[in-house]
Structures are given as structure tokens and as C-alpha cells.
N, CA, C and O of each residue as an XYZ file, in Angstrom:
384
protein
N     -12.072    -72.331     65.543
C     -11.562    -71.620     64.315
C     -11.864    -70.224     64.291
O     -11.045    -69.431     63.826
N     -13.142    -69.790     64.822
C     -13.438    -68.325     64.758
C     -12.537    -67.598     65.605
O     -12.150    -66.496     65.217
N     -12.109    -68.096     66.808
C     -11.278    -67.388     67.713
C      -9.872    -67.187     67.058
O      -9.256    -66.138     67.251
N      -9.372    -68.177     66.294
C      -8.081    -68.086     65.500
C      -8.144    -66.915     64.513
O      -7.260    -66.064     64.408
N      -9.274    -66.958     63.804
C      -9.479    -65.953     62.712
C      -9.503    -64.563     63.430
O      -8.831    -63.652     62.947
N     -10.206    -64.366     64.499
C     -10.314    -63.045     65.222
C      -8.896    -62.590     65.707
O      -8.586    -61.401     65.631
N      -8.061    -63.499     66.189
C      -6.788    -63.221     66.558
C      -5.895    -62.799     65.455
O      -5.100    -61.869     65.592
N      -6.025    -63.481     64.359
C      -5.328    -63.063     63.112
C      -5.668    -61.658     62.707
O      -4.790    -60.861     62.376
N      -6.890    -61.368     62.733
C      -7.392    -59.984     62.368
C      -6.956    -58.943     63.254
O      -6.634    -57.843     62.804
N      -6.920    -59.217     64.535
C      -6.499    -58.313     65.488
C      -4.976    -58.107     65.367
O      -4.551    -56.951     65.378
N      -4.160    -59.101     65.258
C      -2.762    -59.038     65.146
C      -2.353    -58.287     63.730
O      -1.393    -57.525     63.612
N      -3.228    -58.638     62.731
C      -2.985    -57.972     61.409
C      -3.223    -56.419     61.476
O      -2.507    -55.625     60.867
N      -4.186    -56.085     62.191
C      -4.568    -54.629     62.390
C      -3.331    -53.941     63.076
O      -2.824    -52.921     62.609
N      -2.921    -54.503     64.103
C      -1.834    -53.877     64.915
C      -0.511    -53.842     64.058
O       0.263    -52.889     64.156
N      -0.276    -54.886     63.230
C       1.010    -54.869     62.440
C       0.821    -53.788     61.274
O       1.749    -53.056     60.932
N      -0.359    -53.745     60.730
C      -0.609    -52.645     59.732
C      -0.399    -51.281     60.364
O       0.199    -50.401     59.743
N      -0.853    -51.097     61.522
C      -0.699    -49.765     62.237
C       0.708    -49.566     62.527
O       1.140    -48.413     62.517
N       1.525    -50.598     62.798
C       2.959    -50.479     63.048
C       3.662    -49.977     61.795
O       4.505    -49.081     61.827
N       3.266    -50.605     60.684
C       3.875    -50.264     59.449
C       3.639    -48.772     59.033
O       4.490    -48.072     58.484
N       2.395    -48.386     59.361
C       2.057    -46.997     58.984
C       2.728    -46.027     59.923
O       3.042    -44.931     59.459
N       2.982    -46.292     61.174
C       3.505    -45.358     62.108
C       5.050    -45.280     62.126
O       5.646    -44.320     62.613
N       5.637    -46.303     61.588
C       7.094    -46.364     61.723
C       7.802    -45.365     60.744
O       7.271    -44.958     59.710
N       9.011    -45.023     61.158
C       9.796    -44.129     60.260
C      10.447    -44.924     59.204
O      11.201    -45.861     59.468
N      10.149    -44.540     57.989
C      10.664    -45.413     56.816
C      12.225    -45.419     56.844
O      12.789    -46.491     56.622
N      12.918    -44.368     57.084
C      14.358    -44.351     57.059
C      14.940    -45.003     58.316
O      15.926    -45.728     58.187
N      14.426    -44.808     59.465
C      14.993    -45.172     60.692
C      14.688    -46.584     61.085
O      15.444    -47.173     61.857
N      13.590    -47.171     60.581
C      12.975    -48.437     60.977
C      12.944    -49.479     59.970
O      12.117    -50.390     60.029
N      13.857    -49.382     58.997
C      13.791    -50.380     57.847
C      13.800    -51.804     58.354
O      12.973    -52.612     57.932
N      14.754    -52.144     59.288
C      14.764    -53.594     59.747
C      13.469    -54.008     60.302
O      12.988    -55.096     59.985
N      12.844    -53.165     61.154
C      11.593    -53.459     61.766
C      10.467    -53.601     60.718
O       9.628    -54.497     60.813
N      10.467    -52.708     59.729
C       9.555    -52.677     58.663
C       9.583    -54.067     57.897
O       8.552    -54.693     57.649
N      10.815    -54.479     57.556
C      11.061    -55.759     56.934
C      10.511    -56.976     57.793
O       9.822    -57.854     57.273
N      10.852    -56.977     59.125
C      10.349    -57.981     59.995
C       8.889    -58.019     60.157
O       8.303    -59.101     60.173
N       8.258    -56.885     60.281
C       6.816    -56.840     60.491
C       6.154    -57.231     59.220
O       5.148    -57.937     59.273
N       6.654    -56.813     58.036
C       6.083    -57.320     56.798
C       6.280    -58.842     56.594
O       5.448    -59.496     55.964
N       7.322    -59.366     57.100
C       7.542    -60.803     56.963
C       6.505    -61.553     57.829
O       5.953    -62.563     57.393
N       6.247    -61.066     59.037
C       5.372    -61.843     59.976
C       3.950    -61.702     59.456
O       3.210    -62.685     59.506
N       3.516    -60.542     58.958
C       2.124    -60.397     58.464
C       1.945    -61.093     57.233
O       0.882    -61.664     56.992
N       3.007    -61.090     56.348
C       2.998    -61.818     55.126
C       2.710    -63.293     55.421
O       1.863    -63.870     54.738
N       3.317    -63.894     56.327
C       3.246    -65.284     56.633
C       1.761    -65.608     57.084
O       1.090    -66.481     56.533
N       1.334    -64.875     58.072
C      -0.035    -65.223     58.605
C      -1.053    -64.898     57.474
O      -2.036    -65.628     57.345
N      -0.869    -63.878     56.682
C      -1.789    -63.546     55.627
C      -1.851    -64.744     54.644
O      -2.920    -65.196     54.233
N      -0.710    -65.199     54.318
C      -0.617    -66.323     53.366
C      -1.301    -67.577     53.960
O      -1.959    -68.298     53.209
N      -1.184    -67.855     55.201
C      -1.862    -68.904     55.846
C      -3.365    -68.848     55.861
O      -4.027    -69.884     55.916
N      -3.905    -67.674     55.814
C      -5.330    -67.431     55.795
C      -5.903    -67.162     54.451
O      -7.090    -66.862     54.326
N      -5.040    -67.265     53.379
C      -5.385    -67.155     51.999
C      -5.535    -65.671     51.507
O      -6.149    -65.375     50.483
N      -4.965    -64.837     52.267
C      -4.941    -63.389     51.886
C      -3.795    -63.029     50.937
O      -2.905    -62.232     51.237
N      -3.885    -63.682     49.761
C      -2.813    -63.593     48.712
C      -2.356    -62.213     48.261
O      -1.161    -62.026     48.034
N      -3.211    -61.280     48.126
C      -2.879    -59.970     47.740
C      -2.078    -59.352     48.788
O      -1.075    -58.715     48.469
N      -2.432    -59.481     50.041
C      -1.737    -58.934     51.195
C      -0.315    -59.432     51.326
O       0.650    -58.712     51.582
N      -0.283    -60.844     51.107
C       1.062    -61.424     51.206
C       1.951    -60.954     50.012
O       3.153    -60.760     50.195
N       1.396    -60.779     48.848
C       2.204    -60.367     47.723
C       2.755    -58.845     47.931
O       3.891    -58.520     47.586
N       1.892    -58.016     48.490
C       2.247    -56.615     48.690
C       3.351    -56.546     49.828
O       4.255    -55.714     49.754
N       3.258    -57.407     50.843
C       4.210    -57.365     51.895
C       5.453    -58.001     51.502
O       6.504    -57.632     52.025
N       5.434    -58.949     50.604
C       6.662    -59.613     50.102
C       7.448    -58.584     49.389
O       8.677    -58.599     49.450
N       6.792    -57.682     48.708
C       7.580    -56.656     47.947
C       8.356    -55.799     48.925
O       9.511    -55.436     48.701
N       7.666    -55.488     50.034
C       8.362    -54.632     51.061
C       9.510    -55.545     51.718
O      10.666    -55.129     51.795
N       9.177    -56.651     52.127
C      10.177    -57.560     52.750
C      11.402    -57.804     51.873
O      12.534    -57.613     52.317
N      11.183    -58.216     50.656
C      12.243    -58.678     49.742
C      13.107    -57.385     49.297
O      14.277    -57.528     48.942
N      12.531    -56.219     49.328
C      13.214    -55.048     48.815
C      13.506    -53.992     49.830
O      13.863    -52.878     49.446
N      13.377    -54.266     51.100
C      13.440    -53.177     52.156
C      14.714    -52.371     52.059
O      14.675    -51.194     52.417
N      15.822    -52.886     51.617
C      17.030    -52.134     51.551
C      17.145    -51.244     50.338
O      18.000    -50.359     50.321
N      16.307    -51.439     49.303
C      16.402    -50.699     48.122
C      15.088    -50.037     47.690
O      15.079    -49.267     46.729
N      14.018    -50.315     48.358
C      12.708    -49.708     47.900
C      12.631    -48.343     48.271
O      13.148    -47.928     49.308
N      11.963    -47.566     47.411
C      11.844    -46.083     47.626
C      10.657    -45.978     48.598
O       9.841    -46.878     48.799
N      10.663    -44.732     49.190
C       9.508    -44.349     50.124
C       8.206    -44.494     49.421
O       7.260    -45.038     49.992
N       8.101    -43.981     48.069
C       6.901    -44.073     47.391
C       6.530    -45.526     47.066
O       5.344    -45.841     47.170
N       7.357    -46.363     46.714
C       7.089    -47.764     46.447
C       6.702    -48.502     47.829
O       5.842    -49.383     47.847
N       7.350    -48.109     48.916
C       6.970    -48.589     50.134
C       5.478    -48.300     50.546
O       4.672    -49.141     50.944
N       5.269    -46.982     50.379
C       3.840    -46.543     50.760
C       2.776    -47.250     49.805
O       1.731    -47.711     50.263
N       3.067    -47.303     48.594
C       2.156    -47.962     47.674
C       1.918    -49.398     48.078
O       0.770    -49.840     48.116
N       3.024    -50.181     48.397
C       2.843    -51.586     48.828
C       2.073    -51.657     50.098
O       1.189    -52.499     50.253
N       2.429    -50.692     51.111
C       1.801    -50.615     52.447
C       0.310    -50.473     52.192
O      -0.526    -51.220     52.702
N       0.025    -49.454     51.359
C      -1.463    -49.121     51.150
C      -2.263    -50.290     50.492
O      -3.411    -50.596     50.815
N      -1.527    -50.896     49.544
C      -2.104    -52.168     48.894
C      -2.422    -53.170     49.903
O      -3.546    -53.671     49.934
N      -1.410    -53.532     50.820
C      -1.641    -54.521     51.700
C      -2.778    -54.162     52.715
O      -3.611    -54.991     53.081
N      -2.749    -52.922     53.122
C      -3.822    -52.563     54.071
C      -5.203    -52.706     53.484
O      -6.079    -53.309     54.106
N      -5.426    -52.149     52.262
C      -6.706    -52.229     51.566
C      -7.057    -53.660     51.339
O      -8.192    -54.051     51.612
N      -6.166    -54.450     50.865
C      -6.444    -55.902     50.633
C      -6.773    -56.576     51.875
O      -7.670    -57.419     51.864
N      -6.131    -56.293     52.975
C      -6.397    -56.906     54.326
C      -7.831    -56.658     54.714
O      -8.545    -57.594     55.074
N      -8.258    -55.451     54.652
C      -9.577    -55.187     55.099
C     -10.600    -55.710     54.208
O     -11.641    -56.197     54.647
N     -10.315    -55.616     52.886
C     -11.288    -56.196     51.841
C     -11.431    -57.657     52.106
O     -12.556    -58.140     52.234
N     -10.386    -58.364     52.192
C     -10.294    -59.874     52.446
C     -11.027    -60.146     53.780
O     -11.789    -61.111     53.837
N     -10.848    -59.381     54.814
C     -11.506    -59.714     56.047
C     -12.929    -59.587     55.882
O     -13.624    -60.480     56.366
N     -13.535    -58.539     55.226
C     -14.904    -58.347     55.030
C     -15.459    -59.448     54.163
O     -16.602    -59.846     54.385
N     -14.709    -59.989     53.156
C     -15.219    -61.010     52.250
C     -15.337    -62.313     53.110
O     -16.314    -63.053     52.991
N     -14.363    -62.558     53.937
C     -14.432    -63.813     54.768
C     -15.616    -63.714     55.722
O     -16.370    -64.678     55.856
N     -15.793    -62.620     56.361
C     -16.837    -62.488     57.297
C     -18.214    -62.557     56.612
O     -19.168    -63.062     57.205
N     -18.320    -62.080     55.432
C     -19.530    -62.234     54.665
C     -19.955    -63.628     54.358
O     -21.139    -63.959     54.291
N     -18.930    -64.447     54.169
C     -19.264    -65.858     53.719
C     -19.508    -66.730     54.892
O     -20.161    -67.768     54.784
N     -18.945    -66.288     56.118
C     -19.030    -67.155     57.287
C     -19.645    -66.349     58.465
O     -18.960    -65.616     59.178
N     -20.956    -66.528     58.620
C     -21.699    -65.788     59.630
C     -21.077    -65.888     60.993
O     -21.078    -64.886     61.708
N     -20.516    -67.074     61.436
C     -19.957    -67.259     62.718
C     -18.752    -66.299     63.012
O     -18.363    -66.064     64.157
N     -18.209    -65.778     61.908
C     -16.980    -64.859     62.040
C     -17.381    -63.435     62.177
O     -16.480    -62.631     62.417
N     -18.564    -63.016     62.064
C     -18.951    -61.681     62.017
C     -18.913    -60.959     63.284
O     -19.042    -59.734     63.278
N     -18.741    -61.627     64.408
C     -18.654    -61.040     65.790
C     -17.286    -60.747     66.157
O     -17.033    -60.260     67.259
């Protein structure tokens, strides 16, 4: 189970970095797809705030403003790292 959690975190960090590095105007399809993928895995691990923020991006990618996108992306990123630290603090085996 620890290995699965670490894979989720590693993948999540990569997807968050992809969302941050992409061009909002040029990469909307990719942004929607990456949001969808991370939303699903986050939901499976109980990262509800992350999933909610990413659902906003995914569901509204064609109409969302740059400011709203950045706010949701930032919220997802902050919640992802906070949730990861919370899980690690509760389960010593996951701290490595």
C-alpha cells in the first residue's frame, strides 16, 4: 500500500507541474485531460479538495477564465501537498 501511495504522490506532483507549465490558451485540451486524471486519482485517495478544484477546471475548461483557472490550479496544488503531509503524519510507514 505504501508503494501505491508513493506512486500516486509522484504522479500527482508531475501532473501539478504539467498544469503549471502549460500554456492556458494553447493547451486547454491537455489541461482538461490532466485535470481529469489527477482528479480521479485524488478522489480515490480521499483528496476531496484537490478533486473539487480540478473538477472546476475539467468541467469548465472551455469557458473558464485564466484567473479562475489559476485559482483552481493553486487551490488544487495547495490541497494536494497539505493532504499528502496529513496522510504522512498519520501513517509513519508512508513518511519515506
